[in-house]
N, C-alpha and C positions, 0 to 999 in steps of 0.2 A: 557344038558337040553335043551330041544325044547318048546318055547312058541308060542301058537295059538292064534292069534286074532280074534276077533268077524267080525271085519271090519277092513279096512286099518286105519293106524295111523302113520302119519310122523313124529309124535313126540317121537314115543315109545323109541326109540333108546336111548334118555335120561331119559327114566321113572324108571329103574331099579337103576339109582345112586341115586334116593332119596325116591322110593317106594320098591325098592328090598329088603328088608331086609330079611335075610334067619334065620330062627330059629329051634330050635331042635323040632321035630313033638312030640315025645314022651312026653319031658317037657312040652309042650303048652298043652297037653293032659291032662295030670297029675295034671295041674295048670288051669284049664278052670276057667274065671273070675278072675285069682289074679294075673297071669303072670304079670311080669314088677312092682308088686307092692313092697313096702319096704323090707318085711318079705321074698319074693318070689324071686325077681330079675328075672333074663333072661338068657337062654343058646342062644347064637348065634354064628356067623361066625368072629366076628370083632377083630382088634388088640388088644384089651383091653377087659378083662373082669370087670364087675360090681361086686366088691364085697360086697359093702354096699352103702347104698341111704337112705337119709333123706330129705323129698322133702323141707323141711324149713332151713338147715342148711349145708350139703354138701353132695358129692358123691365121692366115691372113686372107682379108677380102678387100675388096675394092667395089666402087661403085659401078653398078652396069647401065651405062649410058642407053640402053634400049629397052628398060624396064617400062612393060607396060601399064604401073601404074603412077606413072610420071618422075620426076625428079627425085632423086633419091638423097634423104635430108644428109647423110654423114657417109663423106668419100671414101674415107678408108678404115678399117677395123682391124687391131689386131687382139687375137683371142688367146690369152695365156694361159698355160695349165701348172697349176701349184699342188704340190705335195702334201701339204698340210693348209688348213685354215690361218693359222699362226703367219705361215711366210707368205700368204694372198693378203692380210692385213697389214704387214710390214712394206708391200709392193704399194698399198693403197696408202699408207701414212707416207712414204717418199715421193709420191707422185707418178709411179712407175705406171699404175692403172688407176682408170676413171671410174670403173663401174664392178661391183662383184655383186655374187648370189650366195652370201654364207648361209649354213644352215643354223648357226647359232646367231642372231642379229646384234645381242645386245654385248655379247662377248667379244664378238667381232668390232662393233663400232668402239668400244673401249681400247683394243689392241689398235686399230686403225689411228684413232686420235686426230683427225685431221678436220672437224669440222664439218665434215661429208654430209649428206640426208640419208638418213636411214629410214626406210619405210617397210612394212609388213602387208602380207596380203595371204589368202588364204584360199587357194585351189579345191576343187574336190578331190579329195585324197584320204585313204585309209590306211592305217598303221595298226596291223594287227599280227595274230598269232595264228600260224597253222598248224594242222595236226594230219598225218595220213591216215585217213579212215580205213586205209586196204592193209595196215600192217601194225603187229602188237607192239606197243599196248595202247596206242592209240586209236585203234580199231574197238575199243571197249567204251559206249556213250557213257559210262558211268564217271570212265578216267576224263574223257573230253569235258563234261561237266564239272568235275572238280577241278580242271584247272580254269575253266570259267569262273567258278566263285571265287577262286584264289587270289586271281588278279584284281589289284587296287588301281584303277586309273588314275586316281589323284595323286599317287605314289609315282607312277610310271611317266607320267607326264613331268614332275619333277625332277625325276632322272632323266629327262629329254631338253630340259632346262627351263623347266617352270611353266607358269600357265602363258606367258608370252608366247610360247613355241608350240602350243598345240590346245585344242579342247577336245574335252570327252567325245565319245560318240561310240555306237555299238552296233550298227547295222552297216551291212555291205553294201547298201547303196545309200549315200547320203541324203537327209532330208531335202535340201536344197533342190538336189534333183529330182526328187519325189514331187518337190512343188511345182515342177512344170506340168504336171499332169492333174492336178487339184489344188483345191484352196487349203489353208491351213488346216482347217477344221479336218476337213477330208483324210489330209496326212495325218494328224495327228490320230485318227482312229486305227488308222492300218498300222500304225507305229505302237500305240497303245495294246493293240492287240496280239504282239509278237512275245513270246516266252523271253522272260527277263532272267538276267543273272548277276545281280549286283554281287559289290563284294562282300562275302560271308564265309568266313573260314570253316565254323560250323559245320554249313551246308557242304563246303569243300570234301570236309575230312569224312562225312557222312555219304558222300558221292564215293569216294573213292573207298571206303569201307564195304560199299555194295559191289565193287569191281572184282576182277579177278586179281586184283593187284591189291588188298585190303593193307597190306604194310608197305606199301610204296614202291617205287623203280628207280632205275636210274636210264636218262636217257641222252642221248647226245646230239648236240648241235652246230653249226656254226654261224660265224658274224663275220660281216666286213669292217671295215675301219671308216666309214661314213657317218658324217655328224655326229649325231650321240648313241648311235645304234650300240658300241659296247655298253655304254652306261644303261641303257633300258633294260639288253637282255642278261646282264648282271642283275638288275632289279628284278627283273623276271624269274631268274633262277632263284635269288634269296626267298621269294615269296614263294613259292613252288616248293621249296626246301622246307616250310612249315608245314606241309601237310604230306611230307614223307617223299616227295618228289625229288632227286639229284639229278640235276640239270649238269651236264658235262658241257662246257663250253669252249669251243675251239676258233679262238680269231685269227682270220685269213685275209689277205690281199681281196681286194674288189672285183679283181681279174680273177681270182682263184673262187670267189662266192657265186661268181656269175658262170661260171664255167659247171660248178657243182649244182647250182640253182638248175641249169639247162640239163644237167645228166639226172638229176633228181636225187642228190648224194648229200644234200643238208642235213639228213637226220630226219626223225618221224614228228619231230616239233622244229617250228623255225619262225623267227620273227623279221619282218619285213614291212616295206611301205609301197602301195600303187599310187599313182597320181593319175587322174581321167584326163585322157586326150579330148574327151567331148562332154558335153554337159547333159548328153541324154541317158538315161536312169539305166538304158542296156550294156552301159561300158565296162563296168566292175563286173556284172557278172559273166560277161563276154571274156573277160580276162581269167577269171578265177573257176569258173564253175564248166561242167560240161566236158564230153568227148573231144570235142574239137578244140580245145583251149590247151595251148603249149605251156600257160604259165599255172596251170591247175595244181598248185602245191599238194593240196589235200587229196588228191583223187578222187575227189567226191563228185560223180557224176551219175546218177539214177536216173532213168527214162523220165521221171515226172520234171527234174529239172528243164533238161532238154527241150522237151515239150513248152514249159513255162517260157523258157526264154524264145522259144520260138514264136507261142504266141505274143508275146509281150511284143517282138517287132511286127509281125502281122497285122496285130490289130491297130486301127487308125483312130478308135474314140479314144481319148485321154482318160476316161473314166473305167475302162475296159484295162487298160493299159495299166492304170494303178491298180486295179484288182488283182492283175497276172503278178505284178512285181510283189505286190502285197501276199501274195500265196509263195510266190517264191523266197522271201525274206522270212516268212513264216516256217517255211521248210528247213531253209538254213539254220535259223533260229533252234528248232527243235533238234536237227541231226549235230549240229556245231562241226562243222568241219574247219571254221574260223570264229576267231574271239577278237572281234574289233574291237580297238582299244581309244582311241583317238584321231582325229582330223589335224593334220599338222599345219604351221602356218611359215609361209615363206619371206624370205628377206631379200630387198635390194638395197645397196649403199650406193650412192652417185655422188661422186667428188664434186667439189665448187663450182666447177666449171659447166656442167651441165643438170637439165632437169630430167625427171622421167616419172610420169604420174603411176600411181600403183594400178596393179594388176586385179581384175576383177574374176577372169577365168584361166585355168590352166593353158588352154590354146594361145592366149594372147603372149604367153610366156616367148613364144617362138619370135615374136615379131617385135620384141622392145626394143630394136635398134631404129626401128619405123617411127619410135614416139620418143627418142632421146632428143632433145633438144640443148644446143650450145646457149648458155646466159650471156646475153648482152654484156659488153665490157663497159 
């Protein structure tokens, strides 16, 4: 198969790993609009066949005997959905499940109490606050700077579950991704040249005093019930309250949050996380910046950003790409549509029946079952 691109794309080599789903054309044509639904399912080329699907309870998969990759190591997989991590931990304790992906590993491990193996891994990720630069009051740069200075990453990581759950980070592109384009010294030079916003309440109050809202204001936001999101947004609200910004928080279901996110109804400020489907430095900017992105929560899309995103992909020399993304990060840090807080850690807990090596990159998560091995009895 030959793929011809309309323009150069330095990140393309990773794209098939997360966008390259191959499916049966005749099946898709026979089920237009319904392929993938519980009663129709899908025909594709993966190691497992989807045999049943209930979006609220379970998904059943059986090994594909015709898989191009050889013999499939696990013959049958049942995926179960749980309303809370506590109920998932109890299922692990009773032996109902053998593998879980909890958001708070230590808490889950204590609740599961089975002697199972807990491992952590750090995929490229950013947990951040977004601000709508097109709407008051967050269209005021001094307000955005005030928010940046008011947020204490140490306290917010504590609210997220502690140092075992996250590592402080402040850039839209993780340093690990930039290191694919240059040496540690070269990457450090780029990062050290960016505007910095360390926690500083005095400077936060000074910035707010220079804004159109020197006496503060009230803002609304929504949060879902995933992981420790509620605890973190409450901590963010408490820190903003110290400088006169009152954050009214509405907790909604994940389905409602996703709907409001899609419709742009989360409020002028929001807290969430994104994980990278690709290790290429282009991935987070493509998610969160520019006119073409459907995930651009901040509505930040100056023409200079689109130009830098295009050149970052079109340039083939790593040094030039590093320069492109360095300038992009400088623009973002200057205009502050986002305040990146930390990078999250993910967890897997495996029962005593199996072993599973830790992951090093996020795309590997989708192929976890290929690495799962049954322990010898």
